[in-house]
NUKOL-575031 format. One record per residue (C-alpha): x negated, y, z negated; residue number from 1; residue in one letter. Coordinates in Angstrom, 3 decimals, padded with zeros to 6 digits. Each point is the difference from the previous one (the first is absolute). Layout:
        px        py        pz    n  res
         X         Y         Z  NUM    a
...
This chain:
        px        py        pz    n  res
  -082.926  -016.494   030.828    1    m
  -002.249  -002.271  -002.090    2    l
  -001.881  -002.767   001.678    3    d
   000.461  -003.084  -002.063    4    f
  -003.238  -001.629   001.085    5    t
  -002.182   001.483  -002.632    6    f
   002.649   001.159  -002.437    7    a
   000.374  -001.352  -003.529    8    t
   003.242  -001.753  -001.118    9    p
   001.148   003.047  -001.929   10    s
  -000.735   002.306   002.949   11    e
   002.062  -002.291   002.260   12    i
   002.898  -000.044  -002.496   13    c
   000.026   003.801  -000.189   14    r
  -000.036   000.275   003.757   15    e
   002.924  -002.425   000.326   16    l
   001.909   002.044  -002.512   17    g
  -000.724   003.123   002.007   18    i
   001.215  -001.730   003.147   19    r
   003.101  -001.353  -001.805   20    l
   000.886   003.567  -000.985   21    r
  -000.482   001.320   003.524   22    a
   002.196  -002.804   001.343   23    a
   002.749   000.829  -002.530   24    r
  -000.189   003.710   000.869   25    l
   000.010  -000.786   003.728   26    q
   003.204  -001.971  -000.542   27    a
   001.352   003.151  -001.807   28    n
   000.758  -001.869  -003.203   29    l
  -000.433   001.296  -003.467   30    s
  -001.820  -002.182  -002.481   31    r
   003.120  -000.606  -002.099   32    s
   002.092  -000.877   003.156   33    t
  -002.618  -002.561   001.132   34    l
  -000.404  -001.389  -003.551   35    a
   003.774  -000.421  -000.305   36    e
   000.190  -001.759   003.471   37    r
  -002.619  -002.594  -001.036   38    v
   001.170  -000.206  -003.566   39    q
  -003.161   001.400  -001.651   40    l
  -000.452   002.598  -002.599   41    a
  -001.181   003.355   001.562   42    p
  -002.932  -000.131  -002.408   43    a
  -001.048  -003.310   001.617   44    t
   000.197   001.400   003.421   45    l
  -002.071   003.016  -001.260   46    q
  -002.714  -002.272  -001.259   47    q
  -000.124  -001.737   003.363   48    m
  -000.421   003.321   001.860   49    e
  -002.500   001.610  -002.375   50    k
  -002.181  -003.004  -000.898   51    l
   000.985  -002.661   002.480   52    g
   000.852  -002.270  -002.940   53    k
   003.027  -002.207   000.007   54    g
   000.990  -003.707   000.378   55    s
  -000.201  -001.589   003.304   56    l
   003.676  -000.591  -000.148   57    e
   000.684   003.715  -000.514   58    n
  -002.338   000.946   002.831   59    w
   001.876  -002.417   002.335   60    v
   003.406   001.491  -001.095   61    k
  -001.098   003.531   000.672   62    v
  -001.842  -000.648   003.297   63    l
   003.031  -002.036   001.226   64    a
   002.337   002.828  -000.903   65    a
  -002.210   002.429   001.903   66    l
  -000.060  -002.177   003.040   67    g
  -003.534  -001.349  -000.287   68    y
   000.799  -003.749  -000.222   69    i
  -001.835  -000.598   003.237   70    d
  -003.189   001.520  -001.425   71    a
   000.307  -002.390  -003.008   72    i
   000.174  -002.969   002.359   73    q
  -003.475   000.889   001.376   74    l
  -001.742   000.080  -003.328   75    l
  -001.368  -003.464  -000.384   76    l
   000.078  -001.389   003.561   77    v
  -002.724  -002.631   000.407   78    p
  -003.034   001.644   001.605   79    r
  -001.347  -001.167   003.328   80    r
  -003.425  -001.598  -000.163   81    p
  -002.754   002.476   000.753   82    r
  -002.738  -002.436   000.941   83    s
  -000.478  -003.432   001.413   84    i
  -000.913  -001.311  -003.461   85    a
   003.220   001.288  -001.395   86    e
   001.929  -001.644   002.796   87    m
  -001.743  -003.302  -000.654   88    e
   000.665   000.260  -003.764   89    a
   003.678   000.703   000.706   90    k
   000.239  -003.262   001.900   91    d
  -001.254  -001.969  -003.077   92    q
   002.642  -001.370  -002.188   93    p
   000.491   002.107  -003.157   94    t
   000.547  -001.319  -003.536   95    r
   003.489   000.676  -001.204   96    l
  -000.467  -000.544  -003.715   97    r
  -002.580   000.603  -002.737   98    a
  -002.404  -002.608  -001.204   99    s
   001.119  -002.039  -003.077  100    r
  -003.505  -000.215  -001.457  101    k
  -000.758   002.848  -002.439  102    p
  -003.094   001.966   000.953  103    q
  -002.812   000.057  -002.463  104    s
  -002.004   003.234  -000.360  105    y
  -003.487  -000.573  -001.189  106    s
């Protein structure tokens, strides 16, 4: 299993595709059966498994159909502060909109 820490984005995508295929096979589903269940073309599912490429919406559909919706929920959970400085910065009010002034690049 690939450690994502030092992997490139394309390596991570390929590994996710490998894991998706393994999950599908563990659920004892053919590619065409799963594709039909989530209303995707089998070729789209094949691209997801071989290259890890697909829209986020398609990934969510497939992972939900395979019972991995709880894993999706953990994807972008706010991280806990790792230092006192991060804890202090977290307590500071954050800006919720962008500046109206255009930036000049000289």
